[in-house]
Backbone as numpy.savetxt, mean C-alpha at the origin, in Angstrom:
# Nx Ny Nz CAx CAy CAz Cx Cy Cz
3.64 -22.20 -9.22 3.20 -21.41 -10.34 2.95 -20.20 -9.57
3.45 -18.71 -10.16 3.03 -17.48 -9.39 1.48 -17.22 -9.29
1.23 -16.31 -8.45 0.17 -15.99 -8.12 -0.04 -14.87 -9.01
-1.39 -14.70 -9.48 -1.78 -13.46 -9.94 -1.70 -12.18 -9.16
-1.56 -10.85 -9.74 -1.86 -9.82 -8.63 -2.37 -8.84 -9.64
-3.24 -8.09 -8.96 -3.86 -6.85 -9.64 -4.53 -5.86 -8.62
-4.62 -4.51 -9.18 -5.36 -3.55 -8.32 -6.69 -3.54 -8.92
-7.75 -3.78 -7.76 -9.32 -3.47 -8.22 -9.76 -2.49 -7.52
-10.62 -2.03 -7.81 -11.58 -0.79 -7.26 -12.66 -1.80 -6.49
-12.73 -1.30 -4.98 -13.77 -1.75 -4.23 -14.56 -0.97 -3.64
-15.77 -0.96 -3.47 -16.71 0.04 -3.01 -16.34 -0.18 -1.15
-16.08 0.83 -0.90 -15.92 0.75 0.88 -16.96 1.22 1.41
-17.84 0.59 2.51 -18.99 1.13 3.02 -18.36 2.19 4.20
-17.18 1.68 4.73 -16.30 2.08 6.03 -15.93 3.74 5.44
-15.29 3.36 4.35 -14.82 4.77 3.93 -15.89 6.01 3.12
-16.77 5.19 2.57 -17.68 5.74 2.06 -17.45 6.27 0.36
-16.45 5.53 -0.15 -15.86 5.78 -1.57 -15.50 4.53 -1.99
-15.18 4.48 -3.19 -14.41 3.34 -3.95 -12.87 3.57 -3.60
-12.17 2.24 -3.33 -10.67 2.31 -2.94 -10.04 1.39 -3.72
-8.66 1.33 -4.01 -7.86 0.66 -4.69 -7.52 -0.53 -3.70
-7.66 -1.59 -4.27 -7.14 -2.97 -3.41 -6.28 -3.78 -4.24
-5.21 -4.27 -3.59 -4.21 -4.92 -4.29 -5.01 -6.71 -4.03
-5.09 -7.35 -4.74 -5.58 -8.52 -4.79 -4.48 -9.59 -5.34
-4.17 -10.58 -4.46 -3.03 -11.73 -5.01 -3.59 -12.84 -4.83
-3.65 -13.65 -6.03 -4.63 -14.79 -6.15 -5.91 -14.46 -5.98
-6.43 -15.25 -4.78 -7.90 -14.51 -4.27 -8.14 -13.99 -3.16
-6.72 -13.46 -2.46 -7.03 -12.90 -1.26 -6.73 -11.16 -1.41
-7.37 -10.58 -0.71 -7.22 -9.06 -0.54 -6.15 -8.70 0.12
-5.27 -7.95 -0.04 -4.28 -7.49 0.76 -4.94 -6.17 1.27
-5.41 -6.23 2.66 -6.07 -5.03 3.31 -5.10 -4.12 3.98
-4.75 -3.10 3.40 -3.61 -2.27 4.02 -4.22 -0.98 3.54
-3.94 -0.09 4.51 -4.24 1.57 4.12 -3.81 2.32 5.37
-3.83 3.42 5.10 -3.74 4.62 6.05 -5.16 5.26 6.51
-5.52 5.22 7.76 -6.96 5.72 7.90 -6.79 7.24 7.94
-8.01 7.79 7.78 -7.78 9.19 7.46 -7.40 10.03 8.79
-7.71 9.60 9.88 -7.11 10.35 10.96 -5.67 10.38 10.77
-4.99 9.33 10.76 -3.40 9.37 10.49 -2.98 10.13 9.27
-3.68 10.14 8.26 -3.31 10.72 6.91 -3.70 12.13 7.23
-4.36 12.74 7.90 -4.66 14.20 8.38 -3.65 14.52 8.98
-3.33 13.75 10.20 -1.91 14.22 10.96 -0.83 14.25 10.48
-0.53 13.47 9.28 0.68 13.45 8.44 0.55 14.75 7.75
-0.30 14.96 7.03 -0.45 16.09 6.27 -0.19 17.24 7.11
-0.61 17.43 8.15 -0.52 18.70 9.18 1.13 18.93 9.19
1.75 17.74 9.81 3.29 17.49 9.92 4.05 17.99 9.02
3.77 17.49 7.72 4.44 17.78 6.40 4.22 19.28 6.26
3.15 20.04 6.85 2.53 21.35 6.10 3.65 22.06 7.34
3.84 21.70 8.42 4.46 22.31 9.66 6.15 22.31 9.13
6.49 21.15 8.66 7.71 20.61 8.31 8.13 20.30 7.13
7.88 21.06 6.11 8.14 20.19 4.78 9.49 19.63 4.41
10.40 19.81 5.21 11.91 19.16 5.26 11.45 17.77 5.56
10.76 17.12 6.12 10.10 16.08 6.46 9.69 15.20 5.44
8.91 15.75 4.55 7.97 14.87 3.60 8.79 13.70 2.81
9.95 13.79 2.46 10.75 12.42 1.80 10.86 11.57 3.09
11.32 11.95 4.34 11.20 10.93 5.31 10.16 10.42 5.66
8.92 11.03 5.54 7.68 10.43 6.32 7.20 9.62 4.98
7.28 10.13 3.80 6.93 9.32 2.43 7.68 8.02 2.60
8.95 7.95 2.95 9.84 6.49 2.79 9.34 5.64 4.13
9.04 6.29 5.36 8.45 5.43 6.57 7.46 4.73 5.97
6.28 5.47 5.14 5.17 4.80 4.81 5.27 3.78 3.67
6.09 4.01 2.82 6.45 3.07 1.68 7.19 2.00 2.30
8.11 1.98 3.47 8.74 1.01 4.03 7.80 0.03 4.96
6.98 0.75 5.54 5.83 0.05 6.30 4.96 -0.49 5.45
4.58 -0.24 4.32 3.88 -0.71 3.24 4.72 -2.28 2.72
5.79 -1.99 2.42 6.65 -3.15 1.86 6.91 -4.41 3.04
7.14 -3.94 4.06 7.23 -4.77 5.47 5.87 -5.56 5.49
4.85 -4.96 5.37 3.47 -5.65 5.56 3.11 -6.43 4.51
3.36 -6.13 3.05 2.97 -6.86 1.88 4.15 -8.03 1.88
5.38 -7.90 2.42 6.25 -9.12 2.68 5.72 -10.10 3.49
5.15 -9.45 4.67 4.34 -10.56 5.46 3.24 -11.18 4.92
2.49 -10.21 4.56 1.36 -11.11 3.58 1.68 -12.13 2.65
2.70 -11.89 1.88 3.20 -12.91 0.94 3.96 -14.00 1.32
4.43 -13.99 2.64 5.22 -14.69 3.44 6.63 -14.92 3.24
7.12 -13.87 2.42 8.32 -13.80 2.08 8.87 -12.35 1.93
10.30 -12.10 1.78 10.85 -10.82 1.84 10.44 -10.37 0.16
10.37 -9.19 0.39 10.14 -8.45 -1.32 10.54 -7.07 -1.25
10.52 -6.42 -2.19 11.15 -5.00 -2.35 10.08 -4.21 -3.03
10.00 -2.87 -2.99 8.97 -2.13 -3.57 9.45 -2.25 -5.16
10.47 -2.23 -6.06 10.81 -2.43 -7.21 10.00 -3.74 -7.46
10.47 -4.79 -6.78 9.80 -6.19 -7.21 7.99 -6.16 -7.33
7.66 -5.48 -6.29 6.18 -5.01 -6.21 5.70 -4.18 -7.36
6.27 -3.42 -7.63 5.73 -2.62 -8.93 6.02 -3.41 -10.17
7.06 -4.11 -10.34 7.30 -4.86 -11.65 6.27 -6.08 -11.74
5.68 -6.52 -10.59 4.83 -7.79 -10.21 3.43 -7.25 -10.64
3.33 -6.02 -10.45 1.80 -5.57 -10.69 1.98 -5.18 -12.02
2.88 -4.69 -12.86 3.06 -4.43 -14.13 2.75 -5.44 -15.11
3.24 -6.80 -14.58 3.31 -7.92 -15.00 2.20 -8.78 -14.72
1.36 -8.42 -13.95 0.09 -9.21 -13.38 0.45 -10.29 -12.61
1.83 -10.72 -12.16 1.83 -11.94 -11.62 3.04 -11.44 -10.33
2.82 -12.50 -9.42 4.14 -12.15 -8.19 4.21 -13.58 -7.72
């Protein structure tokens, strides 16, 4: 039986705001980009706009790799998006 997957808003004391989290079954997939790295990435893109797509793809690929590891099986971004839309993975 597939696990349910949903996006839930969670109050983060560390971030000082509400953040979106992926929840699979009863487990929270705790993945994100820390603020310092996000600021550095934005500066890099501001200096080299031609790198935007490459940097974005790098972040997406890292997310998919980590989510695959979390699930214990290989997955793809389209599979993840489809699962979120259907509510199960």
